[in-house]
N, C-alpha and C positions, 0 to 999 in steps of 0.2 A: 783350761779354758775348752769347752768343746769345740770342736773342728767343725763348721760350718758345711751342710747339705748341699750341693748346689746340683741336684741330679736333677736330669729331666725326667718326666711322668714315667719314662719306661727304663729309667737306671741304668741311661747308655753308659758302656763302656770303652775307655778311651786307651790306644797303645801309640806311645811316641816312638818312630823310629828315628833314630841319631847317628852322625857317622862319623869317624875319626881315621887318623893317621893320614889319610889323603881322600882327596874327592873322587868323583866316579868310579865308587866301587859299586854302583848298582842300588843303590836304599828306594830306587824306583821298583826296580824287577822285583826285590824282597820284598817290598810293600804288597805290591801285586800278586804275587803268590803266595801271601800269607791271605788276605783276602779272599783267592780263589780258595783256598783250602777251608775258611772260614764261612767262606758263602755255602761251600759244597756241605757243611758240616750244619745247614740249616739257619744260620746265622743271616741276619738284614745287615751288609756291611759297605760303607764307602770310605774312600781314601782322600785325605787333602794334602796340601801341598803347602810348606810357607817358604818362601824364597827368601833371602837376605838383602836383596841388592833394592836400590832406592826406585828405580823405575817401577811406573804404577804396574806397568804389565809389561809381556816382553813384546809385545806389539810393534815397539819402535825398533825393537834390536836387531841388530846385523845376524842373520840365522850363522854366522862364522861365531861370534860372540857367544850363543845360546841354543844353538840347535833349532831344531823348526818352532814356531809357533803352532800351539794348537788351539782348534777353535770347540768351543762348548757346543751345544744347542742353545743355550740362550745367548751365545753371541758375546763371551769371554775369550779373550786372547791370553793364553795361556802358558804354563812349561812344559814341553812335549813329554814329563812322565805322567802326565793325567792323559796321555796317550794311550801309558802302559795300563792305567789304571781300568780306563774302559774296553780296552781289549783283551784282557785276562778275565774282567767282572762280566763282561757284555752287559754293562750297564750304562744310563748317563752319568756324566758329571757336570757342575754346573756352577755358577762364576762364583760361588762360597767354598769352592775346592782347591783353589789356586788365593793364596794370601801373600803379600810384599811388603817388604818394610815401607814402599812408595805408599800403598794403601794404607796402612797403619797409621802414618805419621799426615798421610794427607787425612786422613778424617780427624784424626785428633786435634790438628793445628784447624780445620773447619769450625770444630767442637769449641774450639780456645776461642775464633773470631766471632761467634755468636754468643759469647759470653757464657758456654753450660756449666764450665767448672767454678763459675759466681769467684772468679778473683784469686782462686787458687796458683799457684806456681806450678806452671804444667811441666813434668820433670818424665824420664825415663819409668822410673819406679814413681807413683803406682800407674801413670795414666796411658801408657805406650803398654805396660802390660798386660794394663787388663783391656785394653782393647784388643792384643795378641789373644787374649781368653777368651774375650767375647767374638770372637773370630773362631774359634775353634771350637768352642760350645755350639755355635749358631745351626751347624748341621742336625745338631740332637733335635729341634723342632720336629724333624723329617722323622722322626720315632726310629733312628738306626740304632740295632743292638749295639755294633760296635764301628768305633769312628777310628780307623788306622790315620794318625797325622806325622809326614815324612817332614823335617827339616832338614832344608837343604844346608850345603855348604860341611864343614869340618868343625866338631868342638874343638874352641881354643882360636874359632875365629870369631875378631871382633863384634863385624858386623852379625853376628849368631847370638850373642849374650844375651839380647832381651827375650829372645826365646826360650833359649833353655832357663833363664830364668822363670819365663812364663811356666814354663813345663813343672820345674821345681813347685811353684805356687798353685798350681793342680793338681798337683799329685798331694799336695797336704789338704787341699780342700776337699777332693773327690772322697778322700777316705780310703782306708785299705780294700784290695781287692776291686776297685775301680779304675784302676789306671794301670800301665806298666811303662817299663821302658827296654826299649830293643837295640841296641847298640852294633852297629855293625863297624866292622874292624879289618886289619889287612896284617893277615901272616905272610911275610917277606919271606922267600927262600933265598937261603944263601950256598950258591954253588959250590964254593970253595971249600964250607966244611958240609956241605950236604944236607943242611938242619934248616928246617923253621925257627924262625925266632919270634917268641912271643912276646919280648919287651917292649914294642913300639905299643901293643897292643893294652899293654901293663899301663901304660906312660897315658893313653889314652883315657882309660876307665878313669885313673885317679884325677884326671883332669876334671871329668867329669862329675868327681866326686868333689873335686875342690868347689863344683858350683852346687853342691848340695843334692846331686842327684846320684843316687847307687842305680847301676844297670840292672836290670833283672832277666835280661836274656844276653847270651854275647853270640852274632854272628859271625863265621871268621869267612872273609874272603880268603883263598888261597888256590895254590898251584897245584898242589899234592894235598894226600889224606893227611890229617892233622893224627899224629901216633898217642895211643893213650897217654902214654907220659905228658906229651906236651899239653894236652887237653886235660888232666889234673891239673899242672900246673897254672893253666889259666884260671881254672873254677878257683884254684886257693887263693890266688893273687889278686881275682878282680871279683871276689866276693858272689859268687853264685855258684847254684847246683851245676855237678857234673854233669845230667841231663840236659841242662841249659845252656851248656857250649853246642853251639850249632854249627856244623862245618857249611861253607857255601862255597864248593871247587867250582874251579874253571868248567866250563861245559860247551860243548859243540851249539848248544842253541838256545838263547832266555826261555822258550819256552820248556824246557827242561827242567828248570828250575823247582817249579812247585813239585815236582813228583818225588825228585834230591830231596825238598826239604822234609817232603812229606814221609820218607821214609825213616827218620829221624825223629818222626814224631813232634814234628814241629808244632803243629796245629794243638798236639793235646798239651803242652808242654805251655802255650800260652793261654788255653781255657784254664788250668791249672792255675795259673800265676790270677786270673781274672773271677777265681771261682766260678765259673760257668761250665754247664754239664751239659753233652749232646748225644742220644740214642744213635743217631745219626753218623756213620761212618761217611767220610770223605767221599763220594762219587765221582772219580774223576776218570769214566770207562770213555765219554767221548774226547776229552781231553789226549786219551790214552792214543785214539782211533786218528786223529789230526795226527800228532806224532809218527804215529806209525806210516801215515800215506807220505808226509813230510820228508821220512827219512826212507822212502823206498818208491821213488817215481817210475812211471811207468815210458814215461816220454820227457821230451826237453826241450825248452825254447830259450832265445835271447833275445831280450827287449832292450835298445837302447832306450837309456833315460836323460833324453836331453836339460840340462839346466846349467845354471853358474853358479852353485856353491855345492858341486860335486866334491869338490877335495876334503869338505867334510859330511860325511854322508847322513849326518844327523840333523845335515839340514831337512833331507825328504824320507824322516823316518817312518811315516805313516803310509806314504806310497811303497816302500821296502818291505815294510812289515802288511801292507794288502796283499803286494805281491806272494807272499809267505802262505799269507791265508788260502788266497782263493787256487794258489799251485796245490798247496795241500789237498783241498779240495775235488781237483781234477788230476787230482795224481801224475802232475806234471813238474818238472823242476825247472824254475825260473832263474835262469842268467843275465843279471841285471851287466849292462853294457853302459858304464858311468860315463857321459858325453860331456866334455867343457863347451859350451855355447861358443865362449868368448874367442874360440881356436877355429871356429867353423866357418866355412865360405864355400862357394859354390863351384870351387877347385878342388877341394876334397873332402867334398860330403860321400859322394862315392865308396872312394878309399876308406873314410871314416867308418859307414855302415854297410862296410862288404859283409855280406853271411849272417846279418842279423833277418830276425823273424817278425819284430814287432817294433814299435817306436812309442814313447811316452814323453810329449811335452810338457815339463815339470812349470808349476806356477812360480810367481817370484816379482820383485818390484825393477825400479827405475831400466834405463837404456843400455847396460851393459850385456853385451852377449846377445842384443835382441836379432841383427841381423843372422847370425849365424842359426836363430832358430827356427828364423824365416827362411833361408835354405834348408835346414832339415826338412819342415813341412812340406815345401816344394819337391821335396826327392820323396819323401814318403805318398805324396799325393800323384805322383808320375809315374814310380815304381809300383804301385798297387802295393806298396807295404803298409798295415794296418796301424793306423797311428790314434792315439787319445790324447787328446790335448786337454789340460785340467787350468781353470781361472785364465790365468795368461797365457798358455799352449792353447787355448778356443780363441784369443784373440788376436794371437801370433797367425794360426790358420787365416782366420778373417782376413788382416792387411793383405797375407801371401797370395789369397784368393783374388782380394781387389787389384792388388798390382800384376800380375800376370795371367789374370782370365776377364778380368772385367776392365781391363785397361787402364786404369786408376792409376799411372805411374807415383804417385805421390802420396796415395794412402798410407795413413799414418795413424798411430793412438793417442791423441792428446796428453797423455802421460809423458811420451817421448818426445811430441812437438806440439806446443800448444800453438801455432799457427799454420798447422798443416791445413793444406787447401780442401782436403779429402778426409774429413775425420771420420774413420769408419768405427773407430774406436773413441766413444766422447765421455765426457763425466754426466751422471745425472743432472737433473735441475737443483736438486738441494744438496748438492754436491761442490757446486760452482763456489760457494761465498767458503767454504769451509777451511780455516786459517791452521787448526790445531790439527796433528797426524794422528795421535793416538785414538783407537777407539772410535773413531770418525767413519768407517766403512760401512759397506753393507755385511753386517754379520750374524753369524749362526743360522740355525733353521729358517728358511725362505722355502713356501710352498712353489712347485712348478707343476703345469699339465702338457702330458705330453700328446703330441697327434696318435689319433688312430692308426694305426699300421705302419708307423715309424720302426727303423731298428731298435731304437730305445723303449719304444712302445712294448717290443718285443723281447727287449732285454729286461726289464723290470717287470713284465707280466701285469702289469695298470696302467693306468692313466695319469693315475695322480700321486707325484710323489712328495716327499720333505727331503732337503738338502744343505749343508751348511756351506755358509759364506766367507768370503774375505776379499773384499776387492771394493774400489772405488768407481771403476772405469766401465763402462757397458760396452755392449753393442749398439751401433747407431741404426736405431728401427727407419732412417730415413732412407738406407738401402736396403732393407728388408726383399721387397719384390725385385728389385736386379740378382739379390744372390740367389733368390729361390728359381727365377726364371733361367739361370745361369746351370743349379745344380746343385749348389750349396745352401742346404734347403733348414731354416729355421723350426725345429720342430719341437721345440718344448720353450712354454711363455709363464711368467708367473703371473697368476688368475688377476692379483690387485692392480699391478703396473704396468701390464703386457710387456715388461722387458722382455727381452730375447737369452733364454737359458742354455740352447744346445743348438747346435747346429751337426747337419750329416753330410757327406758328398753323396750325390747318387751316381751309380755305376762306379763304386769301388766296395773292395770286400768290409773295410773296417774304419770309417775316417770321420770321428765323431770327437766334435768338441763340448765342452761343457763350463760354464760360467761357475759353476761349485766347486765343491773340494769329495768328490766321493770316498777318499784316500781316510776322512776322519769319521766316518760309522762303517768300517770293514772292523772285525772283530775274528777271534778265531770261531766263535760258536756261529758269526753269521759272515762270512764272506760276502764282500760289495759284488753284488754283481755285474758291475760295468768291470773289473779287474778280470772276472772270469771269463767277460765275453773277449776282452782283449787276446786273452790266454788261447783261447778255443781261435780265435778268429787268426793268431798267429802260429797256432798248432798246425794250422789247413795249410796255411805258408808253404 
């Protein structure tokens, strides 16, 4: 029986990235690095993430559970790996770039309720796997040359099995040279014997083969260079060509990974497997310039990042990376001092922030650590410390100013006190009757018009900007005139709703709050101007 052809008009090629031995090996970084290499060779590339958990999206997950929740331009709450994809490729992802088991089952169950399956018994195979395949192929409609699909979790996990089976089916349906599997695995180093062990990788590849999939390329995470003898062993016992065993050694920064993989002709190996040709060599000149600046700074600043999830730094991944992008661009090392707001108060702020050059109050949800953040904002305001407040950070600056300058001692956000008599931060009308928490906030790209002559107008170099949002509560416009008269000036507004988007303190070197998340739009190629401005202001201090 001939194999069915399910190719798009452009004959899109598919790369599947799986992981074995242990989680958190860096599938996202390897996928993003490969995407960068292929894009630099002239191919139109995108990357998607398949997550095995049953949540519809990470929007309702505690950041300690899954790290940062990343938001796309079209308002999807997604896995933090999509941030890596955008930062490396300098191109936007969308809601179709992140698929969860929750989304898959929700779609299939909705179809079953509507009678779309004509009375058939709904099963994992074919109904769940068909939906997974449909989601994988959905991006091909945008005429990409190559779609890289990263499968979360580890081979052998029960929850990953439907995805692995879907990949097996797709490889057969797409035909030869139209898809490939890259398996990322770990080579543990035994100090007692002084050698890298290949056996866990062999078992991982064998487990993948038990599911009907042969890995085409093996990427090996390792603390040490892999001796040729070990490479040959991996090639022989994992059924891959010797040149398809790629070493991924621990490096100083994730931004070195594309260059390290390029030295091993990783992009050539992949193009050969997919039967693709490119006369264009990977041009990573700008990438190398960025790395050179990052590794050889001429100045140094220390910026305190005040948040309540600081014990897991992945909770603020995009902010940390935005500091790297902007710092490298300005040839300035940004040392981040992680400050847990839950332990902050007016009595210890001076000691906690001694010696810092700038401050960032991070986004977040819930009332834990709020008073500590308010104490931090007060300290930065009174001591002329450059401060950027992001989302909740701007709301904290609003509450602090209302209490200590405007005299509204009970000023608060309705998020923390629903019966506050002075709700300087309140719900939008269309949010007041919302019961479900997931995916119901102001999400994705919203326009903002900046006041001519404002600091933000100067920073952006334009009046009209668009930034990504993720929040439910807003600055209460009833207090707008009072704030303006006393020096904390609303300078940015959404043109459709007139909602306040930005605040700036008069007579302060840099005291800016923004309701949006600028960190989501910072990339290696385009560092965000707000982070650059904060670093510049901190350097001057």
